[in-house]
DOVEXRO-710491 format. One record per residue (C-alpha): residue number from 1; residue in one letter; y, x, z. Coordinates in steps of 0.02 Angstrom, whole numbers. Example, Ala and Ser with C-alpha at 12.3 -4.5 7.8 and 13.67 -1.06 7.14 Angstrom:
residues 2
 seq type      v      u      w
   1    a   -225    615    390
   2    s    -53    684    357
This chain:
residues 309
 seq type      v      u      w
   1    m  -1875   -141   1716
   2    k  -1667   -124   1726
   3    i  -1605    -64   1564
   4    v  -1420     14   1541
   5    f  -1407    -20   1318
   6    f  -1273    111   1236
   7    g  -1212     68   1065
   8    s  -1067     30    979
   9    d  -1111    -53    790
  10    d  -1181   -201    707
  11    f  -1372    -95    691
  12    a  -1365    -65    881
  13    g  -1339   -260    910
  14    e  -1491   -302    833
  15    s  -1574   -222    963
  16    l  -1460   -269   1103
  17    q  -1516   -463   1049
  18    s  -1681   -437   1068
  19    l  -1668   -356   1221
  20    l  -1581   -512   1286
  21    a  -1672   -632   1200
  22    e  -1842   -564   1272
  23    k  -1762   -589   1428
  24    f  -1774   -396   1481
  25    s  -1645   -339   1606
  26    v  -1503   -255   1526
  27    v  -1390   -226   1669
  28    a  -1237   -141   1564
  29    c  -1196    -91   1399
  30    v  -1092     61   1369
  31    t   -994     50   1189
  32    q   -830    172   1130
  33    p   -675    103   1161
  34    d   -592    -12   1057
  35    r   -489     34    925
  36    p   -357    -20    775
  37    s   -475    -73    609
  38    g   -434   -141    456
  39    r   -261   -145    356
  40    g   -168   -238    496
  41    l   -238   -122    612
  42    q   -283   -265    726
  43    i   -376   -191    871
  44    i   -570   -232    864
  45    a   -698   -218    992
  46    s   -875   -161    926
  47    p  -1005   -264    923
  48    i  -1101   -220   1050
  49    k   -948   -278   1174
  50    t   -943   -450   1099
  51    i  -1144   -500   1119
  52    a  -1113   -434   1305
  53    c   -965   -520   1348
  54    e  -1052   -665   1265
  55    s  -1190   -627   1384
  56    n  -1089   -586   1548
  57    i  -1150   -407   1548
  58    p  -1028   -276   1628
  59    v   -955   -166   1484
  60    f   -893     -3   1504
  61    q   -797     99   1375
  62    p   -781    265   1430
  63    d   -661    404   1324
  64    h   -749    550   1403
  65    l   -952    536   1465
  66    n   -934    671   1590
  67    e   -787    579   1690
  68    e   -829    567   1872
  69    l   -798    379   1892
  70    f   -899    339   1759
  71    l  -1061    453   1828
  72    s  -1038    372   2000
  73    q  -1034    197   1896
  74    m  -1182    219   1808
  75    r  -1275    307   1934
  76    r  -1254    141   2067
  77    l  -1301     40   1922
  78    g  -1481     98   1984
  79    a  -1573     83   1794
  80    d  -1740    134   1751
  81    i  -1689    153   1558
  82    f  -1549    203   1464
  83    v  -1578    130   1274
  84    v  -1447    223   1140
  85    i  -1436    177    967
  86    a  -1291    217    859
  87    y  -1175    250   1017
  88    g  -1066    397    914
  89    k  -1056    499   1048
  90    i  -1175    636   1126
  91    l  -1235    597   1294
  92    p  -1192    760   1400
  93    p  -1361    808   1514
  94    v  -1295    744   1688
  95    v  -1292    598   1590
  96    l  -1461    591   1521
  97    k  -1514    663   1706
  98    i  -1463    443   1786
  99    p  -1603    342   1753
 100    k  -1773    342   1857
 101    v  -1875    356   1712
 102    l  -1798    419   1536
 103    c  -1658    400   1415
 104    m  -1719    358   1250
 105    n  -1641    333   1085
 106    v  -1697    242    895
 107    h  -1666    344    743
 108    g  -1679    291    583
 109    s  -1794    426    501
 110    l  -1961    517    544
 111    l  -1921    635    655
 112    p  -1913    777    639
 113    k  -1873    732    465
 114    y  -1653    713    459
 115    r  -1601    753    589
 116    g  -1410    691    613
 117    a  -1281    562    606
 118    a  -1342    467    432
 119    p  -1540    485    411
 120    v  -1553    318    298
 121    n  -1393    384    184
 122    w  -1483    525    154
 123    a  -1668    474    109
 124    i  -1597    348    -21
 125    m  -1493    495   -114
 126    n  -1638    609   -103
 127    g  -1742    496   -180
 128    d  -1868    461    -56
 129    i  -1984    320    -84
 130    e  -2016    327    102
 131    t  -1935    344    280
 132    g  -1956    266    459
 133    f  -1889    251    620
 134    s  -1923    335    778
 135    i  -1920    308    953
 136    i  -1890    484   1041
 137    k  -1857    519   1239
 138    m  -1693    608   1241
 139    s  -1654    779   1261
 140    p  -1498    892   1261
 141    k  -1521    932   1103
 142    m  -1469    805    962
 143    d  -1618    696    913
 144    a  -1735    830    960
 145    g  -1823    741   1096
 146    e  -2013    693   1104
 147    i  -2074    564    994
 148    i  -2132    415   1066
 149    v  -2164    306    928
 150    q  -2121    298    741
 151    e  -2160    183    602
 152    k  -2166    202    432
 153    m  -2067    109    288
 154    l  -2079    101    108
 155    i  -1901    117     16
 156    g  -1862    -20   -134
 157    h  -1814     81   -322
 158    d  -1665      0   -323
 159    e  -1634    -22   -136
 160    t  -1470     35    -67
 161    s  -1429    115    103
 162    q  -1350    -46    181
 163    s  -1504   -158    135
 164    l  -1641    -34    212
 165    r  -1521    -12    360
 166    g  -1531   -234    391
 167    r  -1726   -212    375
 168    m  -1730    -73    480
 169    a  -1636   -136    610
 170    k  -1734   -283    633
 171    a  -1886   -192    619
 172    s  -1836    -41    771
 173    a  -1784   -194    873
 174    q  -1935   -279    873
 175    c  -2028   -113    907
 176    l  -1908    -52   1032
 177    c  -1966   -200   1160
 178    r  -2133   -188   1138
 179    t  -2125    -15   1176
 180    i  -2014    -32   1313
 181    q  -2154   -132   1399
 182    q  -2275    -33   1367
 183    i  -2158    101   1470
 184    a  -2143    -15   1603
 185    a  -2372    -52   1606
 186    g  -2365    150   1639
 187    q  -2429    192   1426
 188    l  -2293    315   1388
 189    t  -2339    455   1255
 190    l  -2241    610   1216
 191    t  -2277    702   1051
 192    p  -2158    864   1043
 193    q  -2090    880    866
 194    d  -2117   1030    745
 195    e  -1965   1125    752
 196    n  -2036   1219    580
 197    t  -1992   1056    479
 198    v  -1839    993    530
 199    t  -1693    950    413
 200    l  -1532    867    419
 201    a  -1442    711    381
 202    p  -1252    769    403
 203    k  -1106    648    419
 204    l  -1063    549    257
 205    t   -881    609    192
 206    k   -777    547     36
 207    e   -806    701    -73
 208    l   -989    673    -69
 209    g   -983    524   -196
 210    r   -885    611   -321
 211    i   -999    582   -474
 212    d  -1053    720   -574
 213    w  -1105    673   -737
 214    n  -1212    803   -791
 215    r  -1343    753   -662
 216    s  -1483    666   -696
 217    a  -1484    485   -715
 218    q  -1582    464   -578
 219    e  -1480    582   -453
 220    i  -1348    484   -483
 221    h  -1423    301   -443
 222    n  -1474    388   -308
 223    l  -1315    452   -243
 224    i  -1232    258   -281
 225    r  -1340    144   -178
 226    g  -1390    273    -46
 227    l  -1182    281    -23
 228    v  -1170     91    -12
 229    p  -1037     42     57
 230    w   -955    204    115
 231    p   -898    322     55
 232    a   -971    242   -123
 233    g  -1001    332   -273
 234    y   -824    349   -368
 235    t   -788    437   -548
 236    q   -623    449   -624
 237    y   -553    353   -801
 238    h   -391    376   -852
 239    g   -343    458   -688
 240    k   -384    307   -585
 241    l   -521    303   -435
 242    l   -681    184   -494
 243    k   -807    168   -388
 244    i   -981    119   -457
 245    l  -1059    -10   -336
 246    k  -1226    -31   -437
 247    t  -1324     41   -585
 248    t  -1484     37   -664
 249    v  -1583    186   -744
 250    m  -1628    201   -960
 251    n  -1775    340   -958
 252    q  -1689    368  -1158
 253    s  -1600    523  -1210
 254    a  -1427    532  -1270
 255    s  -1361    676  -1366
 256    q  -1166    644  -1315
 257    l  -1096    751  -1181
 258    p  -1124    673   -986
 259    g  -1007    572   -950
 260    t   -972    503  -1106
 261    v   -991    289  -1167
 262    i  -1123    254  -1260
 263    n  -1121     75  -1283
 264    i  -1033    -85  -1203
 265    t  -1137   -251  -1164
 266    k  -1155   -387  -1057
 267    q  -1277   -292   -960
 268    g  -1132   -151   -913
 269    i  -1061      2   -970
 270    f  -1206    123  -1038
 271    v  -1138    317   -982
 272    a  -1238    482  -1023
 273    t  -1289    602   -911
 274    g  -1362    770   -902
 275    k  -1548    668   -918
 276    n  -1552    490   -984
 277    i  -1436    356   -983
 278    l  -1339    247   -848
 279    v  -1294     72   -834
 280    l  -1152     45   -728
 281    e  -1181   -133   -685
 282    h  -1015   -177   -555
 283    v   -870    -71   -511
 284    h   -718    -78   -393
 285    p   -571    -20   -479
 286    e   -429     67   -389
 287    s   -315    -60   -324
 288    g   -426   -194   -384
 289    k   -578   -322   -337
 290    p   -764   -283   -385
 291    i   -797   -342   -572
 292    a   -930   -352   -681
 293    a   -935   -182   -772
 294    h   -931   -290   -932
 295    a   -763   -357   -865
 296    f   -692   -215   -820
 297    a   -723   -137   -992
 298    l   -629   -272  -1085
 299    g   -503   -276   -974
 300    q   -475    -70   -994
 301    r   -503   -107  -1183
 302    l   -656     25  -1128
 303    q   -695    104  -1322
 304    i   -884    174  -1353
 305    g   -848    372  -1347
 306    s   -716    351  -1214
 307    s   -753    437  -1049
 308    f   -764    454   -858
 309    k   -721    635   -784
């Protein structure tokens, strides 16, 4: 079966590499246009473009998916399946109709839960202990297509969105290969999503990372590990931004006001919250490098009784 692969990031790259390793016929890749990135604003190609070029696969980078030139190029490929993973653009109905069999998408949740751009992050921020991924037949409505297959995954107590995303990328890539083999063998089953149980996972914003110390230590801990690496959970100390990179929860009450430093040890900075104590272990000061929280406390001469805002 001929496959056109749509994707842009490293999560998608894991699936593309698996398809190529298993000798699937990937006839073209579609990815985002090269864009400036980093402090030097150098023009950077997406991981998908890099993999495709190394494998001598044609690459398309349209600004708009409904351009007639792009549509005619896609039709001439004669693809059976379009595989879409973390591409970054919504495929219009005219594109969904092009492949002979179907357009399929890998989504990082057990749909219909967490439709949207950031399902892995929201599962962790909400304190879920289980998530998974879905492979669906795409429809014009985002993430609403019929389910082909789903696989569950447990979320570790201290796992970050970054580590979970990495595990999910590998697991979903293997499942994608098996699923395409089943489709090729005529073993395609489709299950409609229950529209009554839909929840959303909207795009992340920097403002989401602002820590409200009135929340419980567990809720703040979930927020911090769910927003790794961006935008990161953050607070303010002496008017400067302080990102919190790693924490642990102490199930012990504190009488001090939320945000107050109640102890400092080599383990980290102990902070009172709305419920229980949060231990800051690693932080990233404004205009500085990530460091151990204990080292930050020494450098800033942080005192017991100081407060984060």
